[in-house]
C-alpha positions as CSV (number, residue, x, y, z in Angstrom):
1,M,97.9,98.7,80.2
2,L,96.6,96.9,83.3
3,L,97.9,97.7,86.8
4,Q,96.8,95.7,89.9
5,R,98.0,96.7,93.3
6,F,98.5,94.1,96.1
7,H,98.8,95.5,99.6
8,D,99.5,93.4,102.7
9,D,98.3,95.3,105.8
10,A,100.4,93.3,108.2
11,L,103.6,94.3,106.4
12,A,102.4,97.7,105.1
13,Q,103.9,96.3,101.9
14,T,102.8,96.8,98.3
15,S,103.5,94.9,95.2
16,Y,102.2,95.2,91.7
17,L,101.1,93.3,88.6
18,L,101.6,95.3,85.4
19,G,100.2,93.8,82.2
20,C,100.2,94.6,78.5
21,Q,96.7,93.5,77.5
22,A,97.5,93.7,73.8
23,S,100.3,91.1,74.0
24,G,99.1,89.2,77.1
25,L,102.5,89.7,78.8
26,A,103.0,90.9,82.4
27,L,105.6,92.0,85.0
28,V,105.3,91.6,88.8
29,V,107.2,94.1,91.0
30,D,108.3,93.4,94.6
31,P,106.2,90.2,95.3
32,N,106.1,88.8,98.8
33,R,106.0,85.1,99.5
34,D,102.3,84.7,98.8
35,V,103.2,84.0,95.2
36,Q,99.9,82.3,94.3
37,A,98.1,85.6,94.6
38,Y,100.1,86.9,91.6
39,V,99.7,83.7,89.6
40,A,95.9,83.8,90.2
41,A,95.6,87.5,89.2
42,A,97.6,86.9,86.0
43,A,95.4,84.0,85.1
44,K,92.2,86.0,85.8
45,H,93.4,88.7,83.4
46,R,94.7,86.2,80.8
47,L,98.3,87.4,81.3
48,R,101.6,85.5,81.3
49,I,104.1,86.6,83.8
50,V,107.4,87.0,81.8
51,F,109.3,89.3,84.2
52,V,109.6,89.5,88.0
53,A,111.4,92.6,89.3
54,E,112.7,93.8,92.7
55,S,113.5,97.3,93.6
56,H,116.1,96.4,96.2
57,I,117.2,93.8,98.7
58,H,114.3,94.0,101.1
59,A,114.8,94.1,104.9
60,D,111.2,93.8,106.2
61,F,109.9,90.6,104.6
62,V,111.0,87.6,102.7
63,S,110.9,88.2,98.9
64,G,108.8,85.9,96.7
65,A,110.6,87.1,93.5
66,R,112.8,84.1,93.0
67,E,110.1,81.6,93.8
68,L,107.6,83.4,91.5
69,A,110.1,83.5,88.7
70,R,110.8,79.8,89.0
71,E,107.1,78.9,89.1
72,T,106.2,81.0,86.1
73,G,109.4,80.6,84.0
74,A,109.8,84.4,84.1
75,T,113.1,86.3,83.9
76,L,114.1,87.7,87.3
77,L,115.2,91.4,87.1
78,L,117.5,92.4,89.9
79,S,119.7,95.4,90.4
80,G,123.3,95.0,89.3
81,E,124.3,98.3,90.8
82,A,125.9,97.1,94.0
83,E,129.2,95.5,94.6
84,G,130.7,93.6,97.5
85,E,128.9,92.1,100.5
86,W,125.5,93.6,99.7
87,A,125.2,92.7,96.0
88,Y,122.7,90.1,94.9
89,R,124.0,86.5,94.9
90,V,122.4,84.6,92.0
91,T,122.8,81.2,90.4
92,A,121.9,79.9,87.0
93,A,118.7,78.4,88.5
94,D,117.5,81.9,89.3
95,N,117.2,82.8,85.6
96,A,118.2,86.4,86.6
97,R,119.2,89.4,84.6
98,L,121.1,92.0,86.5
99,V,119.9,95.4,85.3
100,H,121.6,98.8,85.4
101,D,120.7,102.5,85.1
102,G,119.3,103.2,81.7
103,D,118.5,99.6,80.8
104,E,115.2,99.2,78.9
105,I,112.9,96.1,78.9
106,E,109.9,95.6,76.8
107,V,106.7,93.9,78.1
108,G,104.7,93.9,74.9
109,R,103.8,97.5,74.1
110,I,104.9,98.6,77.6
111,L,108.5,100.0,77.9
112,L,110.3,99.8,81.2
113,R,113.3,102.0,82.0
114,V,115.6,101.3,84.9
115,L,116.7,104.2,87.1
116,H,119.4,103.6,89.7
117,T,118.1,105.4,92.8
118,P,120.5,104.6,95.7
119,G,120.0,106.0,99.2
120,H,117.7,103.6,101.0
121,T,120.1,100.9,99.9
122,P,123.1,101.2,97.5
123,E,121.5,98.9,94.8
124,H,118.0,100.4,94.8
125,I,116.3,100.9,91.5
126,A,113.1,102.5,90.3
127,I,111.3,101.5,87.1
128,L,109.8,104.1,84.8
129,V,106.8,102.8,82.8
130,T,105.7,104.0,79.4
131,D,102.5,102.7,77.7
132,R,103.5,103.1,74.1
133,T,100.0,102.3,72.9
134,L,99.0,105.7,74.2
135,S,102.1,107.9,74.4
136,A,105.8,108.1,74.2
137,H,105.9,109.8,77.6
138,P,106.2,107.8,80.8
139,V,102.9,107.3,82.8
140,G,104.3,106.2,86.1
141,M,107.2,104.9,88.2
142,F,107.5,101.9,90.5
143,S,109.4,103.8,93.2
144,G,109.9,101.0,95.7
145,D,111.5,102.3,98.9
146,F,112.8,105.4,97.2
147,I,109.8,107.8,97.3
148,F,106.7,107.1,99.3
149,A,103.6,109.2,99.8
150,G,104.8,111.8,102.2
151,D,108.3,110.4,102.9
152,V,111.4,108.8,101.5
153,G,113.1,105.5,102.3
154,R,115.3,105.7,105.3
155,P,119.1,105.5,104.6
156,D,120.2,104.2,108.0
157,L,119.1,100.5,107.9
158,L,122.3,99.1,106.4
159,E,124.2,100.6,109.4
160,R,121.7,100.1,112.1
161,S,120.5,96.6,111.0
162,A,123.4,95.1,109.1
163,N,126.2,96.9,111.0
164,V,127.8,98.5,107.9
165,R,129.6,101.2,109.9
166,G,129.6,104.7,108.5
167,S,127.0,103.9,105.8
168,M,124.1,105.9,106.9
169,D,125.6,109.4,106.4
170,R,127.0,108.3,103.0
171,L,123.6,106.8,101.9
172,A,121.7,109.9,103.2
173,R,123.8,112.1,100.9
174,T,123.4,109.6,98.1
175,L,119.6,109.7,98.6
176,F,119.6,113.5,98.4
177,H,121.3,113.4,95.0
178,S,119.0,110.7,93.8
179,L,116.0,112.9,94.7
180,Q,117.6,115.9,92.9
181,R,117.9,113.7,89.8
182,M,114.1,113.5,89.7
183,A,113.9,117.1,88.6
184,A,114.0,116.0,85.0
185,L,110.8,114.0,85.4
186,P,107.3,115.5,84.9
187,D,104.8,116.5,87.6
188,Y,102.1,114.3,86.2
189,L,104.2,111.1,86.7
190,Q,102.3,108.6,88.9
191,L,104.3,107.1,91.7
192,W,103.6,103.5,92.9
193,P,105.5,103.0,96.1
194,G,106.5,99.8,97.9
195,H,105.1,100.7,101.3
196,G,102.4,102.7,103.1
197,A,101.7,103.9,106.6
198,G,102.9,101.5,109.2
199,S,106.1,100.5,107.5
200,A,109.4,100.8,109.4
201,C,111.1,101.6,106.1
202,G,110.5,105.3,106.8
203,K,109.3,107.5,109.6
204,S,106.2,109.4,108.3
205,L,104.7,107.4,105.4
206,G,101.3,108.4,104.2
207,S,98.3,106.2,103.7
208,M,97.5,107.1,100.1
209,P,97.9,104.0,97.8
210,S,99.6,106.1,95.1
211,T,100.6,109.7,94.5
212,T,102.2,111.8,91.8
213,L,105.7,113.3,91.6
214,G,104.2,116.8,91.4
215,Y,102.1,116.4,94.5
216,E,105.2,115.1,96.4
217,R,107.1,118.1,95.3
218,L,104.5,120.2,96.9
219,T,104.0,118.2,100.1
220,N,106.8,115.8,100.8
221,W,109.4,117.3,103.1
222,A,112.3,115.4,101.4
223,L,111.5,116.7,97.9
224,R,111.1,120.2,99.2
225,E,114.5,120.3,101.0
226,H,117.3,121.4,98.6
227,D,120.0,122.0,101.2
228,E,122.1,118.8,101.5
229,E,123.2,119.3,105.1
230,R,119.7,120.0,106.4
231,F,118.4,117.0,104.4
232,V,121.0,114.6,105.9
233,H,120.2,115.8,109.4
234,D,116.4,115.6,109.0
235,V,116.3,112.2,107.2
236,L,118.5,110.6,110.0
237,T,116.6,112.2,112.9
238,H,113.9,110.4,114.8
239,Q,113.9,107.3,112.6
240,P,112.2,104.5,114.5
241,E,114.2,101.6,115.9
242,P,114.5,99.0,113.1
243,P,113.0,95.6,114.0
244,A,115.6,93.1,115.1
245,Y,114.8,90.7,112.2
246,F,115.7,93.1,109.5
247,A,119.4,92.0,109.2
248,L,118.3,88.4,108.7
249,M,115.8,89.4,106.1
250,K,118.4,91.2,104.1
251,T,120.7,88.2,104.2
252,I,118.0,85.9,103.1
253,N,116.9,88.1,100.3
254,R,120.4,88.8,99.1
255,D,121.2,85.0,98.9
256,G,117.8,83.7,97.9
257,P,115.2,82.3,100.3
258,L,114.1,78.6,100.4
259,P,110.7,77.9,98.8
260,V,107.6,78.1,101.1
261,S,107.0,74.7,102.7
262,D,103.5,73.1,102.5
263,D,104.4,70.4,105.1
264,Y,101.6,68.9,107.2
265,W,100.8,71.2,110.1
266,P,99.1,69.4,113.0
267,Q,96.8,70.5,115.8
268,L,98.6,69.8,119.0
269,G,97.5,69.0,122.6
270,M,98.4,69.8,126.1
271,D,101.4,67.5,126.3
272,D,102.9,69.0,123.2
273,V,102.6,72.5,124.7
274,H,104.1,71.3,128.0
275,D,107.0,69.7,126.1
276,A,107.6,72.8,124.0
277,L,107.8,75.0,127.1
278,H,110.2,72.5,128.7
279,E,112.4,72.5,125.6
280,G,112.5,76.3,125.5
281,D,110.6,76.6,122.2
282,S,108.4,79.6,121.5
283,V,104.8,79.1,122.5
284,V,102.9,82.1,121.1
285,D,99.4,83.1,122.1
286,V,97.9,85.2,119.3
287,R,94.6,86.1,121.1
288,P,93.7,89.7,121.9
289,T,95.6,91.2,124.8
290,A,92.6,91.3,127.1
291,A,91.8,87.6,126.7
292,F,95.4,86.7,127.3
293,A,95.5,88.9,130.5
294,R,92.4,87.1,131.9
295,E,94.0,83.7,131.6
296,H,96.8,82.0,129.7
297,I,99.3,79.2,129.9
298,A,102.2,80.3,132.0
299,G,105.4,80.7,129.9
300,S,103.5,81.6,126.7
301,L,104.2,84.9,124.9
302,N,101.3,87.1,123.8
303,I,101.7,88.6,120.3
304,P,98.1,89.4,119.3
305,L,97.2,89.2,115.6
306,G,97.1,92.6,114.1
307,T,99.1,95.0,112.0
308,S,102.1,94.8,114.3
309,F,102.2,91.0,114.6
310,S,105.0,90.5,112.1
311,T,107.1,93.2,113.6
312,W,107.1,91.8,117.1
313,A,107.2,88.1,116.0
314,G,110.3,88.9,113.9
315,S,111.9,90.9,116.8
316,L,111.1,88.6,119.8
317,L,111.0,85.0,118.5
318,P,114.3,83.3,117.8
319,Y,114.7,81.9,114.3
320,D,116.4,78.7,115.5
321,R,113.6,77.3,117.6
322,P,110.2,75.8,116.7
323,I,107.1,77.8,117.3
324,V,103.8,76.6,118.7
325,L,100.7,78.8,118.1
326,L,97.8,79.1,120.6
327,A,94.7,80.5,119.1
328,D,90.9,80.5,119.5
329,T,90.2,79.2,116.0
330,A,92.0,77.4,113.2
331,E,91.5,80.5,111.0
332,Q,93.5,82.6,113.5
333,A,96.2,80.0,113.7
334,H,96.5,79.8,109.9
335,T,96.6,83.6,109.6
336,A,99.5,83.7,112.1
337,R,101.3,81.0,110.3
338,R,101.1,82.9,107.0
339,L,102.3,86.1,108.6
340,L,105.2,84.2,110.2
341,S,106.1,82.7,106.8
342,L,106.2,86.2,105.2
343,I,109.1,87.1,107.6
344,G,110.9,83.8,107.3
345,H,109.6,82.0,110.4
346,D,109.0,78.6,108.7
347,E,109.6,76.3,111.7
348,V,106.0,76.4,113.1
349,A,105.4,73.0,114.7
350,G,101.6,73.2,115.0
351,W,98.8,74.9,116.7
352,C,96.3,74.6,119.6
353,D,92.8,76.0,120.1
354,G,91.1,77.0,123.4
355,S,90.6,73.4,124.4
356,V,94.3,73.1,125.4
357,R,93.6,75.7,128.2
358,D,90.7,73.6,129.5
359,A,92.9,70.5,129.5
360,W,95.6,72.4,131.3
361,R,93.1,73.4,134.0
362,E,91.6,70.0,134.3
363,A,95.1,68.5,134.7
364,G,95.5,70.7,137.8
365,K,97.8,73.2,136.2
366,A,97.1,76.8,137.1
367,L,96.4,79.3,134.4
368,A,98.2,82.7,134.8
369,Q,96.9,86.3,134.6
370,I,98.5,89.7,133.8
371,P,97.1,92.3,136.2
372,Q,95.8,95.5,134.6
373,V,96.3,98.9,136.3
374,S,95.0,102.3,135.5
375,I,96.8,105.6,135.1
376,A,95.3,106.6,138.5
377,D,97.0,103.5,140.1
378,I,100.5,104.6,139.0
379,S,100.1,108.4,139.3
380,G,102.0,109.5,142.4
381,A,102.8,105.9,143.3
382,T,106.4,105.2,144.3
383,E,106.3,101.5,145.0
384,R,106.2,100.5,141.3
385,R,108.9,100.9,138.7
386,I,107.3,102.4,135.6
387,I,108.8,100.8,132.4
388,D,108.1,102.6,129.1
389,V,108.7,100.2,126.1
390,R,108.2,102.7,123.3
391,G,110.7,103.9,120.8
392,A,113.2,106.8,121.4
393,A,111.3,109.3,119.3
394,E,108.1,108.7,121.2
395,W,110.0,109.0,124.5
396,D,111.6,112.3,123.4
397,A,108.2,113.7,122.4
398,G,106.8,113.1,125.9
399,H,107.0,110.5,128.7
400,I,105.9,109.9,132.3
401,P,108.2,111.6,134.8
402,G,110.2,109.0,136.6
403,A,109.6,106.3,134.1
404,E,112.5,104.2,132.6
405,R,112.6,103.5,128.9
406,L,113.4,99.9,127.9
407,F,112.5,99.4,124.3
408,L,110.3,96.4,123.6
409,G,112.5,95.1,120.8
410,E,115.5,94.9,123.2
411,L,113.5,94.1,126.4
412,D,114.5,90.4,126.4
413,T,118.1,91.5,127.0
414,L,117.6,94.7,128.9
415,A,115.3,93.0,131.5
416,S,118.2,91.2,132.9
417,A,119.1,94.3,134.9
418,L,115.8,94.3,136.7
419,P,115.1,92.4,139.9
420,K,112.5,89.7,139.2
421,D,110.4,90.4,142.3
422,A,110.2,94.2,141.8
423,P,106.8,95.7,141.4
424,I,106.7,96.8,137.7
425,A,104.1,98.6,135.7
426,V,104.7,98.5,131.9
427,H,103.2,101.0,129.5
428,C,103.5,102.0,125.8
429,Q,101.5,104.5,123.8
430,G,98.1,102.8,123.9
431,G,98.5,99.4,125.5
432,T,99.3,96.7,122.9
433,R,103.1,96.8,123.0
434,S,103.1,96.9,126.8
435,A,100.8,93.9,126.9
436,I,103.4,92.0,124.8
437,A,106.1,93.3,127.1
438,A,104.3,92.2,130.3
439,S,103.9,88.7,128.9
440,L,107.6,88.6,128.0
441,L,108.6,89.6,131.5
442,A,106.2,87.1,133.0
443,R,107.7,84.4,130.8
444,K,111.2,85.4,132.0
445,G,110.1,84.8,135.6
446,F,109.1,88.3,136.8
447,T,106.5,87.8,139.5
448,N,104.9,91.3,140.0
449,V,104.3,92.8,136.5
450,A,101.2,94.8,135.6
451,N,100.1,96.3,132.3
452,V,99.0,100.0,132.3
453,R,95.6,100.3,130.5
454,G,95.6,103.0,127.9
455,G,99.3,103.7,128.2
456,F,100.8,107.2,127.6
457,D,97.8,108.3,125.6
458,A,95.6,107.9,128.8
459,W,98.2,109.6,130.9
460,A,98.3,112.7,128.6
461,A,94.5,112.7,128.2
462,A,94.2,112.9,132.0
463,G,96.3,116.1,131.9
464,L,99.0,114.6,134.1
465,P,102.6,116.0,134.0
466,V,104.7,115.1,131.0
467,E,108.4,115.3,130.6
468,R,110.0,115.9,127.3
469,A,113.6,115.6,126.0
470,Q,114.0,119.3,125.4
471,D,112.9,120.0,129.0
472,R,116.2,118.6,130.3
């Protein structure tokens, strides 16, 4: 048996190639849109992909399962355990097989057994793997968004992202019973989860690439909790705000995404950027926050390349408008385009390098700056409104006295209540989210916005007063 793990840091998402080397047949589990990576890996190992499986309808990225199945001629394995609005919608062209609890699939000498593990979503499945060349006992389980290293899949997304009212309490209880069902499986069972640390599909995911069921029984809070009411309370408490694009991703993945486009992608000039800004298109500067703060084209939004790029691009950029990317190099621009593609932002009109700023300046157009202030500048100051753009759980754990919390994912709307000429200092935990927020406010016409260097971490490190939710 061969197992290859593919991990995308930007999505904190993991997919797998499982191969039977004796037969040359393979399965891919939870592929993202970068389908050529799986095709190339299978070819390298002289395997033929005959099945492509999904654990559930994903919310945080566009699935590549249907496209990979079409390209390879594989059978698509999708859960048939949901009914109604959030059941998979498939056509004959998908070559799909809807699987149910207890179904078995052979990949050469490898036996797959489907387990219905609802909770994160109603249709969620896990896949038990037995390498019959070596043993009749299962070796591992593709656990998807059911069990992670250190956590379990959050059950509130269907309600909080897709507005299915009343579903999160019901799914939390369903998740509890799915976990209890795991008692029949052995401690040695390896778990291959669909996400790692940094994913918004849970609140305390670990960084280990794999784990075992026995280890999770010892260390994972969710598997150690055997009281249903306490479990429901704990699994729903302090979940991070779901990124705004999650609802759209679920719809796209339920219905089936369009194939990735390889259309010509031009390098643009100053006039193109000017026109894009005039038309209200998204002009996104992907450079580091410090470089953007020093000088940038007014009206552009700074979302720096990094592990949170996809989260904030999906949350802040409208899906019905073209995107122009501003970068220092072609490599940066192409990386940004790939990350946008993974979350369904396909309408990227083109890119510009640093020469567009030179042309902007030479044309007599002023470049803008984002002032940077220190913790000392805002400590005791009363003339600035301090805006905290972190999530609710971070705020409850500790915040600057007198600050106002306006979550970054909702700032575009919430900012309408602020006077545009008010002195504002924006902060987050360390400085990246607040830099994005400052650029968003500047793009909306706020004239006196500064970013707080070091954010709340710097405030706490300086020993300055901190207010907590329990203090009130």
